[in-house]
N, C-alpha and C positions, 0 to 999 in steps of 0.2 A: 766138658762135652759140647755145650752150647757153641763154643768157639770153634769146633771142628765142623760144625753143620751150617750151611747157608740156607736160610728159608726165605722164600720170597713168592712172587706172583707172575703170572702171565700178564705182562703189562704193568703199568704203575699207576693206574686210575685209583683214587682214594675217594670213596663215597663220602658224601658230606657228614653222615652220621658217625664216621670214624675220624673226622678231620682233627679233632682236638688230641688225638693220640700221636701226632706228628709235629715235628719242629717246623720252623719258618723256612721259607725258601721262595725264589722267584719263579719257580715252576713246579708242576705236579711231581716231576722226577726228583727235584731237589728236595721237596718235602718228603717224598717217599724214601729217599736214601737217608734220611735222618734217623729211621728206625729199622730199615731193612738192608741187607747187604748184597742182595742179588735181584735181578729181574730177567725174566725171559722175553725176548722180543719176538712176538708172533706176527707182527704186521708184515715182516720180512717174507712170510709165507705167501701172502697175497699179492705183494707189489715190491718192486726194488726201491731202495732209498738212496739218495745221494750221499757220496762219501763225506760231504759236509754235514749231513744229518747225523751220521754216526759219530763224527768228531764232535759235534755240538752235545751230543748225549754223554760222551765220554768226559767232556769238559764240565758237565753239570754235577758230577757225583765225586765223592771222596776217593783217596787213592786206592783204599781196600775194597771198592765196590766192583762187582763183577756182572757182566751180562752173558747170557747164552742167547744165540740167535738161530731161529729156526729157518732150516733149508727151504728155499722157494718150492711151492706146489709144482711149478713147471719141471723141476728136476724129480721130485719125489712121486708125483701123481700123474701129471701130463705125458712126461717122457718115460716114467717108470724106471728110472735109473739107467736108461739106455741112450747113448749118444749125447751125453750131457757136459761134454768138455768146455764148450763155450759159456753156456749159462753158469756152470760152476766157477769158472774163471771170473765171471762178471760179478757174481754173488760174493766171492771171497775178496775181491778187490774193493768192494764196497765195505764189507763187514770188518776188514782189517783196520779201518779207520777208527775203530773203537781202541786200538792200540792195547796197551796192557790191560784194559778194562774187559777185553774179550775173554771170556773164561772157557768157552767151548760152543760146539754147535749141536743143534738138535735136529735130528732127521726123524720125522714122523711119516710111516709108510701107510698107504691106503689099505683098508681092510680087505680088499680084493686081491692085493698083490701077493701071491704066494712066494715062497722061498725058492729060487733058481740060483743055484750055486755058481754057475757061469756068470750070470748077469751080476749077481751081488759081488762076487770076487773082482770082476772087471771094474765095478764102480768103486768099491773101497780101495783097490789099488790105484785108481785114478785120483781119488780123494787124497790118499796118503802121499802120492807124489807132489801134491800141491801144499799140504799143510800137516804138521804134527799136533795140531790143536786136539784137545779132548773132544771126542764125538759120542754122543748118546743117541741111540737108535730106538725108536718106539715102533716096533712092528705090531700089526694087528691081525695078521693071518696066522691061524694055528701052526702052519708048517714052520714058521720061524722060531719055534719053541722046541724043535727037535734038537738032538745032540749035534747033528752036522751043522746046523745053523750056528749054534753057540761056538762050535770049533771055528768056524769062518770068521765070526766076529772077534774071537779072541786072536786069531791070526793077524788081523788087521788093527788090533788095539782099539776095538769099538766096544762101548759098554751098551748093554741093553737096559732100558728104562724099566723101572718098577712102577706099575700104575694101579690107580683105583678109580672105578672098578675094573679088575683084570677081565680080559676076554678068555683066558685060559688061567687055571690056578698058578702056574709057573710064572705068569706075567706079573704077579703081585709084588715082587721084590726085584731089585737090580741084579744084573747078572752079566757075565762074560768078561767085562774089564773091571777088576777089583780096584783099579787106581781112581776110578770116578764113578761114585755111587750116585745115581740120579733117579729122583722119585717125581712122579707127576700125579697129583690127585685132582681128578677132574670134577668131582662132586658125585654123591651117591646118596639116594637111588637114581635121582635125576642128574645126568650128566650136565655140567655146566651150571646148574641151577641151585642144587641142593647144598646146604651147609653141613659141615661135619660136626658131630657132637663132641663134647669134651671127652667122653669115653673113647671115641674112636681116635682123637688126637693124642690121648694119653697112651693108648696102645701103639700109636706110631712112634711116640717118643721112646717107648720101651724097645721097639724094634731098632731104633737108630742108636740107642745106648749099647744094645747087644751086637750090632753089626759094624759099628763105625770104629776104626782104628786110627791111632795118632798119625797124622800126616796124609791120611787119605781123604781127598775132597768128597764131601757128601752134601748134595743139594737136593732140597724139597721145594717144588714148585706147585702152587695151588692154581688150578685152572678153572675153578668154579666162580667165575667172574660175572655171569649174567645178572645175578641179583646183588653183586657186590660183597659176597661172603668170603671171597679169597683172602682178602687183606686181614679180615677179623680172624680167620683160621690160621693164617700165617703168624700173627702175633700171639695167639693163644698157644700155638705149638711152641714158639720160641719161649714163651713164659714157663710152660711145662719143663722144658730142657733147662732153663735157669734155675728153676726150683730144685731140680735134682743136683745141680752143681753147688748150691747154697750150702 
């Protein structure tokens, strides 16, 4: 089971109190990759990165390591998925320099962006003309959790992220594209700051065991990085899954 699930963090910062849990490396990313098989690149949301930067990150990790890359806020928030051809081309042209280490794209939508079938369909069709990469969408407006939104995501082969804490009950588990189950745990009760208890992590491990099928990619990303708890939670969840396999 553990081998079917990739567990990692938003970013690859390692707080000093957890440094002894990782192997040696010339950079934080290299050290992170000695214990963890995936990382979510969030900085791409705020600013573009040079192709050489992505290539350098790809060169720093083992062959089996994968990244997901967050779609820029210019596309998701400022332009609200409308008229985004040029910035989408630029973003993909940069991120594709991760080469085989690029596992997929993360699209997080703003809380105020309601579901508009025409806008969403136009955007996802535009995206799919450019790439067949796995795409995970994290909508945050309640209208995105209705059946017609799920149907549109399925039609364009887009997964819906399972989040904690969820804004609506249906948002707690991944949906829409069963071929890529993507979980993002942000910290609860205080988003980005709170650590998860062992009890919560054991419950998540149980959900993963119940829902993961052989050959289906399943990623869990911890985003509670503000106080450095993400890396500890990732390693604890990893341990719980490995215990089950033993």
